[in-house]
DRENPAKE-550605 format. One record per residue (C-alpha): y, x, z; residue in one letter; residue number from 1. Coordinates in steps of 0.25 Angstrom, whole numbers, plus 5000, padded with zeros to 4 digits. Each point is the difference from the previous one (the first is absolute). Example, Ala and Ser with C-alpha at 12.3 -4.5 7.8 and 13.67 -1.06 7.14 Angstrom:
BEGIN
<node py="4982" px="5049" pz="5031" aa="a" i="1"/>
<node py="5014" px="5006" pz="4998" aa="s" i="2"/>
//
This chain:
BEGIN
<node py="4973" px="5274" pz="4926" aa="m" i="1"/>
<node py="4995" px="4986" pz="4998" aa="t" i="2"/>
<node py="5008" px="4990" pz="4992" aa="t" i="3"/>
<node py="4999" px="4986" pz="5006" aa="i" i="4"/>
<node py="5002" px="4988" pz="4990" aa="i" i="5"/>
<node py="4996" px="4988" pz="5008" aa="a" i="6"/>
<node py="4999" px="4996" pz="5015" aa="e" i="7"/>
<node py="4993" px="4988" pz="5006" aa="e" i="8"/>
<node py="5005" px="4994" pz="5013" aa="y" i="9"/>
<node py="4992" px="4990" pz="5008" aa="r" i="10"/>
<node py="5008" px="4993" pz="5012" aa="g" i="11"/>
<node py="5011" px="5010" pz="4997" aa="g" i="12"/>
<node py="4991" px="5012" pz="5003" aa="n" i="13"/>
<node py="4996" px="5010" pz="4989" aa="l" i="14"/>
<node py="4986" px="4998" pz="4996" aa="e" i="15"/>
<node py="4998" px="5008" pz="4987" aa="n" i="16"/>
<node py="5007" px="5010" pz="4991" aa="k" i="17"/>
<node py="4997" px="5002" pz="4986" aa="h" i="18"/>
<node py="5003" px="5014" pz="4993" aa="e" i="19"/>
<node py="5002" px="5001" pz="4985" aa="g" i="20"/>
<node py="5008" px="5004" pz="4988" aa="a" i="21"/>
<node py="5008" px="4993" pz="4990" aa="i" i="22"/>
<node py="5006" px="5005" pz="4986" aa="c" i="23"/>
<node py="5010" px="4993" pz="4991" aa="v" i="24"/>
<node py="5003" px="5006" pz="4986" aa="l" i="25"/>
<node py="5011" px="4996" pz="4990" aa="d" i="26"/>
<node py="4999" px="5000" pz="4985" aa="k" i="27"/>
<node py="5003" px="5015" pz="5000" aa="n" i="28"/>
<node py="4988" px="5003" pz="5009" aa="k" i="29"/>
<node py="5010" px="5003" pz="5011" aa="e" i="30"/>
<node py="4997" px="4996" pz="5014" aa="v" i="31"/>
<node py="5010" px="4990" pz="5005" aa="i" i="32"/>
<node py="4993" px="4997" pz="5013" aa="y" i="33"/>
<node py="4989" px="5006" pz="5008" aa="s" i="34"/>
<node py="4994" px="5001" pz="5014" aa="k" i="35"/>
<node py="4989" px="5009" pz="5004" aa="g" i="36"/>
<node py="4992" px="5011" pz="4992" aa="e" i="37"/>
<node py="5000" px="4996" pz="4985" aa="i" i="38"/>
<node py="5000" px="5014" pz="4993" aa="e" i="39"/>
<node py="4988" px="5008" pz="5004" aa="n" i="40"/>
<node py="4989" px="4992" pz="5006" aa="t" i="41"/>
<node py="4990" px="4993" pz="4990" aa="p" i="42"/>
<node py="4998" px="4986" pz="5003" aa="i" i="43"/>
<node py="4988" px="4992" pz="4994" aa="f" i="44"/>
<node py="5004" px="4989" pz="4991" aa="y" i="45"/>
<node py="4988" px="4992" pz="5003" aa="r" i="46"/>
<node py="5001" px="4987" pz="4993" aa="s" i="47"/>
<node py="5014" px="5002" pz="4996" aa="a" i="48"/>
<node py="4994" px="5009" pz="4990" aa="m" i="49"/>
<node py="4994" px="4988" pz="4992" aa="k" i="50"/>
<node py="5012" px="4998" pz="4990" aa="p" i="51"/>
<node py="4998" px="5015" pz="4996" aa="i" i="52"/>
<node py="4985" px="4999" pz="5000" aa="q" i="53"/>
<node py="5001" px="4988" pz="4991" aa="a" i="54"/>
<node py="5007" px="5009" pz="4989" aa="i" i="55"/>
<node py="4987" px="5004" pz="4993" aa="p" i="56"/>
<node py="4995" px="4986" pz="4998" aa="a" i="57"/>
<node py="5014" px="4995" pz="4996" aa="f" i="58"/>
<node py="5001" px="5011" pz="4990" aa="d" i="59"/>
<node py="4988" px="4997" pz="4991" aa="i" i="60"/>
<node py="5003" px="4985" pz="4996" aa="n" i="61"/>
<node py="4989" px="4994" pz="5006" aa="i" i="62"/>
<node py="5008" px="4987" pz="5003" aa="e" i="63"/>
<node py="5000" px="4997" pz="4985" aa="e" i="64"/>
<node py="4986" px="5005" pz="4997" aa="k" i="65"/>
<node py="4994" px="4991" pz="5011" aa="y" i="66"/>
<node py="5010" px="4989" pz="5000" aa="s" i="67"/>
<node py="5004" px="5003" pz="5014" aa="l" i="68"/>
<node py="5010" px="4990" pz="5007" aa="s" i="69"/>
<node py="5012" px="5006" pz="5008" aa="s" i="70"/>
<node py="4993" px="4996" pz="5013" aa="d" i="71"/>
<node py="4988" px="5008" pz="4996" aa="e" i="72"/>
<node py="5008" px="5012" pz="4996" aa="m" i="73"/>
<node py="5007" px="4999" pz="5014" aa="a" i="74"/>
<node py="4987" px="5002" pz="5007" aa="l" i="75"/>
<node py="5000" px="5015" pz="4996" aa="f" i="76"/>
<node py="5012" px="5001" pz="5009" aa="c" i="77"/>
<node py="4996" px="4991" pz="5011" aa="a" i="78"/>
<node py="4995" px="5000" pz="5014" aa="s" i="79"/>
<node py="4994" px="4986" pz="4999" aa="q" i="80"/>
<node py="4996" px="4992" pz="5012" aa="r" i="81"/>
<node py="4989" px="4991" pz="4995" aa="g" i="82"/>
<node py="5008" px="4987" pz="4998" aa="e" i="83"/>
<node py="4994" px="4990" pz="4990" aa="n" i="84"/>
<node py="5010" px="5004" pz="4990" aa="y" i="85"/>
<node py="4996" px="5015" pz="5002" aa="h" i="86"/>
<node py="4985" px="4997" pz="4999" aa="q" i="87"/>
<node py="5002" px="4992" pz="4987" aa="r" i="88"/>
<node py="5008" px="5011" pz="4993" aa="s" i="89"/>
<node py="4990" px="5011" pz="5005" aa="l" i="90"/>
<node py="4988" px="4992" pz="4994" aa="s" i="91"/>
<node py="5007" px="4998" pz="4987" aa="s" i="92"/>
<node py="5005" px="5014" pz="4999" aa="l" i="93"/>
<node py="4986" px="5006" pz="5002" aa="i" i="94"/>
<node py="4994" px="4990" pz="4991" aa="k" i="95"/>
<node py="5010" px="5003" pz="4989" aa="k" i="96"/>
<node py="4998" px="5015" pz="5001" aa="l" i="97"/>
<node py="4985" px="4999" pz="5000" aa="g" i="98"/>
<node py="4999" px="5009" pz="5013" aa="l" i="99"/>
<node py="4989" px="4999" pz="5011" aa="k" i="100"/>
<node py="5004" px="4998" pz="5014" aa="e" i="101"/>
<node py="4989" px="5010" pz="5005" aa="e" i="102"/>
<node py="5008" px="5010" pz="4992" aa="s" i="103"/>
<node py="5012" px="5000" pz="5010" aa="l" i="104"/>
<node py="4999" px="5011" pz="5010" aa="i" i="105"/>
<node py="5009" px="4992" pz="5010" aa="c" i="106"/>
<node py="4993" px="4994" pz="5012" aa="g" i="107"/>
<node py="4996" px="4985" pz="5002" aa="e" i="108"/>
<node py="5009" px="4991" pz="5007" aa="s" i="109"/>
<node py="5003" px="4986" pz="5004" aa="y" i="110"/>
<node py="5014" px="4994" pz="4996" aa="p" i="111"/>
<node py="5011" px="5006" pz="5008" aa="l" i="112"/>
<node py="5008" px="4988" pz="5003" aa="n" i="113"/>
<node py="4995" px="4991" pz="5011" aa="e" i="114"/>
<node py="4999" px="4987" pz="4994" aa="q" i="115"/>
<node py="4992" px="5004" pz="4987" aa="p" i="116"/>
<node py="4992" px="5009" pz="5009" aa="k" i="117"/>
<node py="4996" px="4988" pz="5009" aa="i" i="118"/>
<node py="4997" px="4992" pz="4988" aa="e" i="119"/>
<node py="4992" px="5011" pz="4993" aa="y" i="120"/>
<node py="4991" px="5002" pz="5012" aa="i" i="121"/>
<node py="4998" px="4986" pz="5003" aa="c" i="122"/>
<node py="4995" px="4998" pz="4986" aa="r" i="123"/>
<node py="4989" px="5011" pz="5003" aa="g" i="124"/>
<node py="5005" px="5010" pz="4990" aa="k" i="125"/>
<node py="4998" px="5015" pz="5002" aa="k" i="126"/>
<node py="5010" px="5011" pz="4999" aa="k" i="127"/>
<node py="5003" px="5005" pz="4986" aa="r" i="128"/>
<node py="5006" px="5012" pz="4994" aa="k" i="129"/>
<node py="5009" px="4992" pz="4991" aa="l" i="130"/>
<node py="5006" px="4994" pz="5013" aa="l" i="131"/>
<node py="5005" px="5014" pz="5004" aa="h" i="132"/>
<node py="5015" px="5002" pz="5002" aa="n" i="133"/>
<node py="5000" px="5010" pz="4989" aa="c" i="134"/>
<node py="4990" px="4994" pz="4990" aa="s" i="135"/>
<node py="5010" px="4998" pz="4990" aa="g" i="136"/>
<node py="5004" px="5014" pz="5000" aa="k" i="137"/>
<node py="4986" px="5004" pz="4998" aa="h" i="138"/>
<node py="4998" px="4991" pz="4989" aa="l" i="139"/>
<node py="5011" px="5007" pz="4993" aa="g" i="140"/>
<node py="4994" px="5013" pz="5003" aa="f" i="141"/>
<node py="4987" px="4996" pz="4994" aa="l" i="142"/>
<node py="5006" px="4994" pz="4988" aa="a" i="143"/>
<node py="5009" px="5012" pz="4997" aa="y" i="144"/>
<node py="4988" px="5010" pz="5001" aa="s" i="145"/>
<node py="4991" px="4991" pz="4991" aa="r" i="146"/>
<node py="5011" px="4999" pz="4990" aa="e" i="147"/>
<node py="5003" px="5014" pz="4998" aa="v" i="148"/>
<node py="4986" px="5005" pz="5001" aa="g" i="149"/>
<node py="4999" px="5005" pz="5014" aa="l" i="150"/>
<node py="4989" px="5000" pz="5010" aa="n" i="151"/>
<node py="5001" px="4987" pz="5008" aa="t" i="152"/>
<node py="4990" px="5003" pz="5011" aa="k" i="153"/>
<node py="5009" px="5011" pz="5007" aa="d" i="154"/>
<node py="5013" px="4994" pz="4997" aa="y" i="155"/>
<node py="5004" px="5002" pz="5015" aa="g" i="156"/>
<node py="4998" px="5015" pz="5000" aa="e" i="157"/>
<node py="5012" px="5008" pz="5002" aa="v" i="158"/>
<node py="4996" px="5009" pz="4988" aa="n" i="159"/>
<node py="4998" px="4988" pz="4991" aa="h" i="160"/>
<node py="5009" px="5000" pz="4988" aa="p" i="161"/>
<node py="5006" px="4987" pz="5004" aa="l" i="162"/>
<node py="5004" px="5005" pz="5014" aa="q" i="163"/>
<node py="5005" px="5012" pz="4994" aa="e" i="164"/>
<node py="5009" px="4992" pz="4990" aa="r" i="165"/>
<node py="5005" px="4992" pz="5012" aa="i" i="166"/>
<node py="5004" px="5012" pz="5008" aa="k" i="167"/>
<node py="5008" px="5005" pz="4988" aa="e" i="168"/>
<node py="5007" px="4986" pz="4999" aa="e" i="169"/>
<node py="5003" px="5002" pz="5015" aa="v" i="170"/>
<node py="5006" px="5014" pz="4997" aa="e" i="171"/>
<node py="5008" px="4994" pz="4988" aa="l" i="172"/>
<node py="5006" px="4989" pz="5008" aa="l" i="173"/>
<node py="5002" px="5006" pz="5014" aa="s" i="174"/>
<node py="5004" px="5014" pz="4994" aa="e" i="175"/>
<node py="4991" px="5007" pz="5010" aa="y" i="176"/>
<node py="4990" px="5010" pz="4996" aa="p" i="177"/>
<node py="4986" px="4995" pz="5000" aa="k" i="178"/>
<node py="4995" px="5014" pz="5006" aa="e" i="179"/>
<node py="5008" px="4996" pz="5013" aa="k" i="180"/>
<node py="4996" px="4986" pz="5001" aa="m" i="181"/>
<node py="4991" px="4995" pz="5011" aa="a" i="182"/>
<node py="4987" px="4995" pz="4996" aa="v" i="183"/>
<node py="4991" px="4990" pz="5007" aa="g" i="184"/>
<node py="4991" px="4989" pz="4998" aa="k" i="185"/>
<node py="5005" px="4986" pz="5001" aa="d" i="186"/>
<node py="4993" px="4989" pz="5007" aa="g" i="187"/>
<node py="4995" px="4994" pz="4987" aa="c" i="188"/>
<node py="4993" px="5014" pz="4997" aa="g" i="189"/>
<node py="5009" px="5006" pz="4989" aa="v" i="190"/>
<node py="5010" px="5011" pz="5002" aa="p" i="191"/>
<node py="5014" px="4998" pz="5006" aa="v" i="192"/>
<node py="5011" px="5010" pz="4999" aa="f" i="193"/>
<node py="5011" px="5003" pz="5009" aa="g" i="194"/>
<node py="5014" px="5005" pz="4997" aa="v" i="195"/>
<node py="5013" px="5001" pz="5009" aa="p" i="196"/>
<node py="5007" px="4987" pz="5002" aa="l" i="197"/>
<node py="5012" px="5004" pz="4991" aa="r" i="198"/>
<node py="4991" px="5002" pz="4989" aa="n" i="199"/>
<node py="4993" px="4987" pz="5002" aa="m" i="200"/>
<node py="5013" px="4993" pz="4999" aa="a" i="201"/>
<node py="5003" px="5008" pz="4988" aa="l" i="202"/>
<node py="4987" px="4995" pz="4993" aa="s" i="203"/>
<node py="5004" px="4986" pz="5003" aa="y" i="204"/>
<node py="5014" px="5002" pz="4994" aa="l" i="205"/>
<node py="4993" px="5003" pz="4987" aa="k" i="206"/>
<node py="4995" px="4986" pz="4999" aa="f" i="207"/>
<node py="5014" px="4994" pz="5001" aa="v" i="208"/>
<node py="5007" px="5011" pz="4993" aa="n" i="209"/>
<node py="4990" px="5004" pz="4989" aa="p" i="210"/>
<node py="5011" px="5008" pz="4992" aa="d" i="211"/>
<node py="4997" px="5011" pz="5010" aa="l" i="212"/>
<node py="4987" px="5001" pz="4993" aa="v" i="213"/>
<node py="5001" px="5007" pz="4986" aa="s" i="214"/>
<node py="4987" px="4995" pz="4994" aa="d" i="215"/>
<node py="5003" px="4986" pz="4993" aa="k" i="216"/>
<node py="4986" px="4995" pz="5001" aa="n" i="217"/>
<node py="5000" px="5003" pz="5015" aa="k" i="218"/>
<node py="5013" px="4993" pz="5002" aa="r" i="219"/>
<node py="4994" px="4988" pz="4993" aa="d" i="220"/>
<node py="4988" px="5000" pz="5009" aa="t" i="221"/>
<node py="5008" px="5001" pz="5013" aa="l" i="222"/>
<node py="5008" px="4988" pz="4995" aa="n" i="223"/>
<node py="4988" px="4992" pz="4997" aa="q" i="224"/>
<node py="4994" px="5003" pz="5014" aa="i" i="225"/>
<node py="5013" px="4996" pz="5007" aa="s" i="226"/>
<node py="5001" px="4987" pz="4992" aa="n" i="227"/>
<node py="4985" px="4997" pz="5002" aa="t" i="228"/>
<node py="5001" px="5002" pz="5015" aa="m" i="229"/>
<node py="5013" px="4991" pz="5001" aa="q" i="230"/>
<node py="4994" px="4989" pz="4991" aa="a" i="231"/>
<node py="4988" px="4999" pz="5010" aa="n" i="232"/>
<node py="5005" px="5003" pz="5014" aa="p" i="233"/>
<node py="4989" px="4992" pz="5007" aa="e" i="234"/>
<node py="4989" px="5007" pz="4992" aa="i" i="235"/>
<node py="5005" px="5014" pz="5005" aa="v" i="236"/>
<node py="4999" px="4996" pz="5014" aa="a" i="237"/>
<node py="5000" px="4985" pz="5004" aa="s" i="238"/>
<node py="5009" px="4989" pz="5006" aa="h" i="239"/>
<node py="5007" px="5004" pz="5013" aa="d" i="240"/>
<node py="4999" px="5015" pz="4997" aa="f" i="241"/>
<node py="5012" px="5009" pz="4999" aa="i" i="242"/>
<node py="4996" px="5005" pz="4986" aa="c" i="243"/>
<node py="5000" px="4986" pz="4995" aa="t" i="244"/>
<node py="5013" px="4997" pz="5006" aa="v" i="245"/>
<node py="5007" px="5012" pz="4994" aa="l" i="246"/>
<node py="4993" px="4998" pz="4986" aa="l" i="247"/>
<node py="5005" px="4986" pz="4999" aa="k" i="248"/>
<node py="5014" px="5007" pz="5000" aa="d" i="249"/>
<node py="5001" px="5003" pz="4985" aa="k" i="250"/>
<node py="5008" px="5012" pz="5004" aa="n" i="251"/>
<node py="4989" px="5007" pz="5008" aa="i" i="252"/>
<node py="4987" px="5007" pz="4998" aa="i" i="253"/>
<node py="4993" px="5003" pz="5013" aa="a" i="254"/>
<node py="4986" px="5004" pz="5005" aa="k" i="255"/>
<node py="4995" px="5003" pz="5014" aa="g" i="256"/>
<node py="4989" px="5010" pz="5004" aa="g" i="257"/>
<node py="4991" px="5001" pz="5012" aa="a" i="258"/>
<node py="5005" px="5007" pz="5013" aa="q" i="259"/>
<node py="5014" px="4996" pz="4999" aa="g" i="260"/>
<node py="5004" px="5005" pz="4986" aa="v" i="261"/>
<node py="5010" px="4991" pz="4992" aa="y" i="262"/>
<node py="5007" px="5002" pz="4987" aa="c" i="263"/>
<node py="5010" px="4992" pz="4992" aa="l" i="264"/>
<node py="5011" px="5001" pz="4990" aa="a" i="265"/>
<node py="5012" px="4992" pz="4995" aa="l" i="266"/>
<node py="5001" px="4998" pz="4985" aa="k" i="267"/>
<node py="5015" px="4997" pz="4998" aa="d" i="268"/>
<node py="5005" px="5010" pz="5011" aa="e" i="269"/>
<node py="4989" px="5011" pz="4995" aa="k" i="270"/>
<node py="4997" px="5003" pz="5015" aa="i" i="271"/>
<node py="4987" px="5003" pz="5006" aa="s" i="272"/>
<node py="4995" px="5000" pz="5014" aa="i" i="273"/>
<node py="4987" px="5006" pz="5007" aa="a" i="274"/>
<node py="4997" px="4999" pz="5014" aa="l" i="275"/>
<node py="4989" px="5004" pz="5010" aa="k" i="276"/>
<node py="4997" px="4994" pz="5014" aa="v" i="277"/>
<node py="4992" px="5011" pz="5006" aa="l" i="278"/>
<node py="4993" px="4991" pz="5010" aa="s" i="279"/>
<node py="4994" px="4994" pz="4987" aa="g" i="280"/>
<node py="5004" px="4986" pz="5003" aa="t" i="281"/>
<node py="5004" px="4990" pz="4989" aa="e" i="282"/>
<node py="5006" px="4990" pz="5009" aa="l" i="283"/>
<node py="5014" px="5007" pz="5000" aa="l" i="284"/>
<node py="5001" px="5000" pz="4985" aa="w" i="285"/>
<node py="5007" px="4987" pz="4998" aa="p" i="286"/>
<node py="5010" px="5003" pz="5011" aa="l" i="287"/>
<node py="5002" px="5015" pz="4995" aa="l" i="288"/>
<node py="5002" px="4996" pz="4985" aa="v" i="289"/>
<node py="5009" px="4989" pz="5004" aa="a" i="290"/>
<node py="5009" px="5009" pz="5008" aa="e" i="291"/>
<node py="5000" px="5011" pz="4990" aa="i" i="292"/>
<node py="5004" px="4990" pz="4989" aa="l" i="293"/>
<node py="5012" px="4995" pz="5009" aa="e" i="294"/>
<node py="5003" px="5015" pz="5003" aa="e" i="295"/>
<node py="5002" px="5002" pz="4985" aa="i" i="296"/>
<node py="5007" px="4986" pz="4998" aa="n" i="297"/>
<node py="4990" px="4994" pz="4991" aa="y" i="298"/>
<node py="5006" px="4988" pz="4993" aa="r" i="299"/>
<node py="4988" px="4991" pz="5001" aa="n" i="300"/>
<node py="5001" px="4994" pz="5014" aa="k" i="301"/>
<node py="4989" px="4990" pz="4997" aa="r" i="302"/>
<node py="4990" px="5011" pz="4999" aa="t" i="303"/>
<node py="5005" px="5006" pz="5013" aa="i" i="304"/>
<node py="4999" px="4986" pz="5007" aa="e" i="305"/>
<node py="4986" px="4999" pz="4994" aa="n" i="306"/>
<node py="4996" px="5013" pz="5006" aa="l" i="307"/>
<node py="5005" px="4996" pz="5014" aa="y" i="308"/>
<node py="4992" px="4987" pz="4999" aa="q" i="309"/>
<node py="4987" px="5008" pz="4998" aa="l" i="310"/>
<node py="5003" px="5008" pz="5012" aa="r" i="311"/>
<node py="5011" px="4997" pz="5010" aa="s" i="312"/>
<node py="5006" px="5010" pz="5009" aa="s" i="313"/>
<node py="4995" px="4991" pz="5012" aa="k" i="314"/>
<node py="4987" px="5003" pz="5006" aa="i" i="315"/>
<node py="4992" px="4987" pz="5003" aa="l" i="316"/>
<node py="4989" px="4996" pz="5009" aa="s" i="317"/>
<node py="4988" px="4992" pz="4995" aa="d" i="318"/>
<node py="5007" px="4988" pz="5005" aa="a" i="319"/>
<node py="5012" px="5004" pz="4991" aa="r" i="320"/>
<node py="5009" px="5003" pz="5012" aa="e" i="321"/>
<node py="5010" px="5012" pz="4998" aa="v" i="322"/>
<node py="4995" px="5011" pz="5009" aa="v" i="323"/>
<node py="5007" px="5012" pz="4994" aa="g" i="324"/>
<node py="5006" px="5006" pz="4988" aa="e" i="325"/>
<node py="4999" px="5011" pz="4989" aa="t" i="326"/>
<node py="5012" px="5009" pz="4997" aa="k" i="327"/>
<node py="5000" px="5008" pz="4987" aa="i" i="328"/>
<node py="5008" px="5013" pz="5002" aa="i" i="329"/>
<node py="5006" px="5005" pz="4987" aa="l" i="330"/>
//
């Protein structure tokens, strides 16, 4: 049985239906809202796994050793878009760490955002690995591997000790056995793991309710990652992106992933949310998250308004004429 979470209408006629799943957990790990299948089907985190993938790099105190700034540390969790401020921070980070760009296994890329891409190409510059959306994460992988004496050439292999460590971190936070996880290769060339949506929400709950984690050092690391992301919302994504809007709310930690996955958690309320749009679209994220926050009576109405400004329920033509609407179905 399909679960529809959104419908799009054009001229009053149904044009698209989007299937999906949503899970909301409270501080006691109990499901307080759900829609669709959340218990049994593993869902790949994609880039929503980045805060978890950053744990090893945050664990080894490289911030102090290499005098890394907060924005440079945030790149370990980021899906950067190639804005000038991203390029400056990436160039500084790789220089401080003493790493070589050719050591990155991610592909070469132009800046992803339109304006810096146009400027970059007009200056005759070529694609670079450092401009890949996931380059900050990869720099963290390389730095960790070098610092603890691991092979840096095959850091992206699923049996590399770093990736095995990350899988254990996912298991710890999601409380889902690593033997049952879905395993694939992400677009940037490193392993990505999948857990049921409820477990994905549970992993984000630990970032805002670290008392659920028994190890004090781990709690401190989760707090540091949360605080670093919130201190650098535009580094984690870029202006006019949902992650940045949500992270500017000091009560929220949030990260999206490709193919429709989005995760966030509320610090004061100790509530976490994970969702998956099965069509893979990211366009629904702001509307979905806004309406979920309204559904749970989230108190910061400005954040909800900012989400609606990112994506209105109105569907517009290229000339900005209203031609339809999107309806979220909770």
